N, C-alpha and C positions, 0 to 999 in steps of 0.2 A: 704425753703430747697432745696438744690442743687441736682438736679437729673441727672446732666451731669458729675459729678466728678467720685470720687472713689467707693469703693464697700461696704461701711457701711450699715448695715441692717436698712432699714425704717420700715419694718414689716415683722415678720416671724411667721409661724404656721404650724402645721400639716395639710396636706390635704390628700384626698384620690385620687390616680391615678390608674385607672383600679381596684378600689376596695381595694387597698393596701395603707396604711397610710405611707406617706413620708414627710420629712421636705421640706418646700418651703420658699424662702426669696425674698422680693422686696428690692433691694438696693438703695442707695442714687445716684448711678451712673446710675439708669435707667435700671436695669437688673432684670429679673426674673429667679432665680436659683432654681434648685431642683435636688434631687438625686433619680435616678431611681432604680427600683429593680435590684439588681446585683451590685450595687455600682457605676455606671457611673454617672458622673455629667453633667448635661445639663443647657442651659440658653437661654433666648431670650433677645436680646437688644431691648428695647422699642422703641428707636428713629428709628432704621433701620428696625426692623422686625415686631413690634406689630402694627397692624392696629386699632384695637379696641376690645371690649369685649362685651358679653352679659350675662345676668343671667337667669338660668332656674332652678327654685326651689333652691336647695342649691348648684347648680353647677355653676361654672364661666367657660364660654367658651372664651378662649382668641384666637382671630382671627389674624393670622400672616402671613407673607410672607417669605418663606424660599427657599433655593435652592433645585432644584430637586435632587432625590436620586443620589448619586455619588459625591455631593458636601458636604459642611458643613452646620450646621444650623445657617448660617449666611449669609445674602445677602450682597455680596461685588461687586466690579466692575467685570463685566464679568460673573457674576453668572446668571443662568437661574431661574427666580422667580416662585414660585408655592404657591398657597394658601393652607393654612393648619391650623387647629384648635386644640388647646390644652385644654383639659377639666379637671379642678380641681374641687373636691367636697369638700367643707368646712364641718367642723365638729360641727359648731354652727352658730346660726343667727348673734351673735357678730362678729365672725370671717369673715362671709360673708360681713357683713357691712364695716368692716375695709379694707378687700381686695378690695372691690369695691371702698371705698374712696380714699385709697392710690394710687391705680392704675389709677384712673381717674385723681388725682392730678398730677401724673407723666406725663400722656398724655397731660393734659392741659398745663403744663409748657413748652411744645414744641411749643406752639402757632401755632397749625395747624388750617386750616380752617374748620369751622363747617357747613357753608352754602355756596354753590356755585350756580351761575347762569350759565347754560351750553347752549351754542349755538352748533347745530348740522346741518351740511350741508349735505343733503342726496343726493346731486347732484354731489358733488366734486369726482375728481379721477375716481375710478372704482365704484362709487356709493356704497361704503362699510361702509360709516360711521355708519349707523344705527345697522348693524351687529357688528361692533367693539364696539360701545357703550354697546349693549346688553350683548355681550360675554366677554368683557375685562374690561370696564370702570365701568358700574354699579355694578357688583359684589364687586369690590374693595371699591367703595363709600359706599356700604351697609355695608361691613365688617368694615370700618372705621367710621361708624355712622355719615356720612356726608350728611346732607339733601341738596337736590339740586332742582332746578327748570329747567326743560328741555324745550328749544324751538327750533324746527325745522325750519330753514330758508326756505322760499318759493320762494324767487326771488333775484336777485342781489341787494344789498344794504339794504336788510331787517335787517341784523345785525346791520348796522350803524343807521338805524332809531330806532331800540329798544335801542341801547346804548345811544342815544341822550336823551331819556326820562326815562331810567331805574333807579329806586331808588336803587342806589348801596350801600346805608347804610344798606340795608337789608342782604347784601352778604359780604363774606370774600374773594371773588375772582370771576373772570369771566373765564370760561374754553371754549375753542373752539375745538370741535372735527371736525376736517376739515383739509384742506390745509392751506396755509398761508393766502389765501384771506379774510376768515372771521376774522382772527385776525387783518388784516389791516383795515377792515371795522369797527371793535369794536374801534380801536384806533382813527380812523377819527371821529367816532361818539362822543367819550368821549371828544376830543379835541374841538369839535365844541359847546359844552355846555357853558353857562354862568358860571358854577362852575367847569370849567375844571380842575383847579388846584387840587380840592379834588377828581374829577372823575378819572383823569389819575393816581392817586396814588393807585386805586384798582389794586391789583395783578392780573395778566393776566396768563392763562395757555393755553398750546397748546398740543393736542393729535393728532398725524399724522393720517390723513384719507383723504389725497388729492393727487395730482399728484406730487408736488415737495417736500414738507415737509421740507423746508430749514431751518426754525427756530427750529422745534423739533429736527431735525439732528444736527444742531449746538449746542443746549443746552446738548443733551445727549453724543455727541461725545466729548465734552469738558472734560468729566469725564470717557471716555472709554466705555460708555454704547451704546448698540444697539438702533437704532431708531424704538422703538416698542410702541404700545399704552400702554402696561402694564407698561413699564418703565417710560412712561411719565405721567401717572395718578398717580403712586407711588411718583413721584417728587411733584406733586401738593399736594397730600394728606400729605406728610411729612412737606410741608409748608416753605421749604427753598426759599428764594428770592434773586433776584439780580436786580440791576438797568439796564436799556436798553436805549440807545441813540435812539432819533427820529429825522428824517430828515424832514424839512419843504421844500416843493417844491412849488415855487411861480411863477406865471405869471400874472402880474398885481395885481388884487385883488383876484384872483383865487388861492386857496391853496389845497395842498394834503399832507397828513402826511404819511411818509414811515418808515417802520421798517426793511425792507430787502434789497432792491435793486432798482436801476434805470439803465435802459439799452437803448441803441440807436445802431442801426446796426446789425451785425450778431446775437448777443445773443437776442435782441428784436424780430428780425424777426422770429427766431426759436421759441421763447416762444410763440408768439402770432399767427403766421401762421400755427403752429402745431396743433392747436386747433381742426382742422378738424379730427385729428387722435386721439382725447382724449380717445377713446375706448382702445387704447394701453397702457394706463397708462403712467408711467415715460418713457417708451421705446419710445414714440413718439418724445421726445426731441432729442434722438440720432438719430433716423430715419430721422427726418426732417433736423436736423442739417448737416447731411451728404449731403442731397440735397442741402442745401444752400451753403456749401463749394464748390460743383462741379460747381454751378452757382454762383459764388461769386459776391457779391455787394460791391462797395466802395462808400462812401458818402463824399461830400464836406461839409466843416463846420469848426467851430473853438469851442475851449473849453477854459475857463478861470477859475482859481482856486486859493484859498489861501492855500499854502502848509503847512503841519504839520511840526514842527521842524525836521530837518534832510533831508528835501526834497526841500529846497529853491533853489537849482540849476536846477530843472527840468524845462523845457520850457523856455520861454523868458519873460522878464519883460514886463507888459503892462499897468502900471499905474492904471488909473480910468477906463480903457476901460471894463474891466470885470464887473465893477458895474453899468455902464450906462444902463438905461432903465430897467433892471431887478432887481436893488436893491430895497429892501422893508425892512421897519423896523417898529416896534411897539413902538419906543421911544416916538412918538407924541400922542399915544393913551392913553387916560386917563382911569383909571382902571374901572370906572362906565360905560364907553361907550364901552367897549370890549365885543363883542358878543361871543367870543371864542378865543382860543389860536391863537396869531398872528405870532408865530415864535420866535426863540431866538433873545435877544437883543445883536447884536455883532457890533463892530466897524469895518465894512467892508470898510468904505470909506478911511480909512488910512492904510488898510492892505496891505501886500506884494503880489499883484496880479501877477500871471504868466499866459502864454497862450500857446497853442500848436495849429497849423494849420493842417487842413486835407490835402488829404483825409484820412478818417478813415475806417477801417474794422469794428472796434467795439469800443464803449464807454460803460463801465460797472462800475458802483459804487456799492459798497457792504458794508453793515453794520455788517453782521455776516459772519462767514467763509463759510458756506455751502449754495449754492443757490438751491440745491436739494438733495436728498439722495445720489445721484451719482455724484455730481459736487461740489468739494471744490473750489469755486470761488476765495475766498480771505483767503489764509492760516493764515495771520497775523492780520486778524480782531478781534477786541475785542468788547465786548458787551457794554461797557460804557466807552470808552477812549476819547469820544468828537470828533472823526474823522471818516470819511468814506473812505474806501479804493478804490482807483481807478485802474482799470485794463484796459489799453488803448492799442489798436493794430491799428497801422497806415499802416503797410505793411508787407507782407510776400511773399517772391520771387516765392513760388510754392505752389500749392495746396497740395502736398504731405506734405511739411513742416507745412502747416496750419492743416492738418489732424493729423500729430504727435503732434502739439500743443494742439488740441482739445482732443486727447486721453489721454493726461496728467492732464485733468481737474478732474479726479476721486481722484487725490492725491494732487493736488495744485501745481504740478510741472510745469504747463503752465506759471506760473508768472516768471519762470527762463529763459524763452525763450528769445533770443536777439530781437525778434519781438514784445515783450510785455514790456509796461512800468507800473510799479507797485508801487504806492506811495499812501500817506495818504493826505486828504485835510480836511480844516475845512469848506470851502464853495466852490461852484462850479457853474459856468454858462455854460450853453449848448446853442450854436448857430447852430441848425441843418440845413443842406443844402440838395441839390438835389443829386440823384444818378450821379456818374461820367459818366456812360454809357447812361444816358437818363435824360436830364435836366428838363424834364416835371414830373419826378416823385420823390417823396420824400421817408422818411422812417417812421418807428414806434418808438415811445418813450413809453417805457413800465416801469411801477413802481410797484413792488410787484405783477407781474402777471396781472396787470390792465392796459389797454391802456390809456395813458395820452393825446396822440396826434397822428393823423395820417396824413401823407403827401399825396399829390396827387398820384393817382395811386396805393395806397397800399391796402393790404388786407382789405376788408370791409370799404374802405375809405368813403362810403356813410353814415356810422354810426356816430351819434354825439358822440364827445369825450369831456372830462373835459376841455382840453386846446387846443390851436391851435399849429400848426406845426411851432413853432417860439422860440425865445430866452426864457429860463426859468432858474431859479436860485434854488440851493439847499443849505440850511444850516443845521448845526447839532446842536442840544440841548443836551448836556451831560446828561446821566442818567435820562431823563424826565419821562419814563415810569418804571413800575415794573413788573418783570415776574417771575413766578415759575421756579426754577431750582433744578437740582438733588441734588446739595450740596451747 
């Protein structure tokens, strides 16, 4: 039976509302309609507004999400959601049974998640994740009758470890109440499993509770919704999904899987060195970014890339140079020998490689539009187009001009600057070099908020990192992961 189409009655009966008998209908289009005392017609759209229901004696309590007073009884784009229950009392046991049966069938037809595994990072951002979960996430999951297993991460890479051994067949999705870092850990854990093909098909959800929240912002902003925990968990409960590109970053046999960004230069320095101001929340990025502009660094180095169609004239041709030493493929790996995901199988050896020489102010690659709630890094980025957006800055004649450029990052207009090169790539090789003002010092390579490599003389350069400050390669696998989305 089609619950998404028109308005033919699936079931109708008299019910009591506030002690008065009224007609109520459940339609084939997934709407609960009733007429209130006084003759006004009301309805709830099951897909958008109904979370779930419970039974108390002869009463059915329909738990819904509606707009706050002043709006309409329909949650649309831009509406402020509010929990509300509608209580209907049936007049017979048979009527109660049929109402419950038909309403549950309607909800089940939407293919919503019934069981979720929830990671909560109590240390991220302003350490508000626990409060966000208790105040905003759990009540909605309870209303929707969604069972969940909650795990609070205790240390860095805890979520990755759990994802590597989690029996995901027990769950309809994995949710991260955190910033972007826990989501990235989960993706890396799933892709390092022997059964990675099945594991990475598990839908992933993100509820913003960190510093940047770039993925949540990108998903919600794509349909004009604010970046809130409530709107995020509603998207997960409703069960809509979309594909998400995953980038594989390689250096020799060392791999890191990225879903958000890779940065070197100004953006990476700001992201990582500002950690000392984490207590400021997202404001730390603006505060420290200003300091870095006033004491600007430039880095020697080269980049090589396979451009997306339409960007073939950017840079200079470089033949096989961009592939040398960094190129890695899983074409030679037999299925039974593969310990985890090796990266996409791409014919990079015969691709049209291009290159750009430094010095560079910033090299920034982005998989989704927003880098944080306040930074639209790559306005043309798509979730599953198979490309990474490159935002490259090699020169800016004045610090005032650079300040102006940075101030436009909140709306994406920085990519229109004559001092920014903005294009899409399928594969990318970074050859990082030293600072132009001090050959003994290098830079920081940052992916999804985590340090991949630290050059000499950098912030916390004595700490061990995943990779060395040397050539690395990034390739994109289109739509490898699945993520919950608002629509």
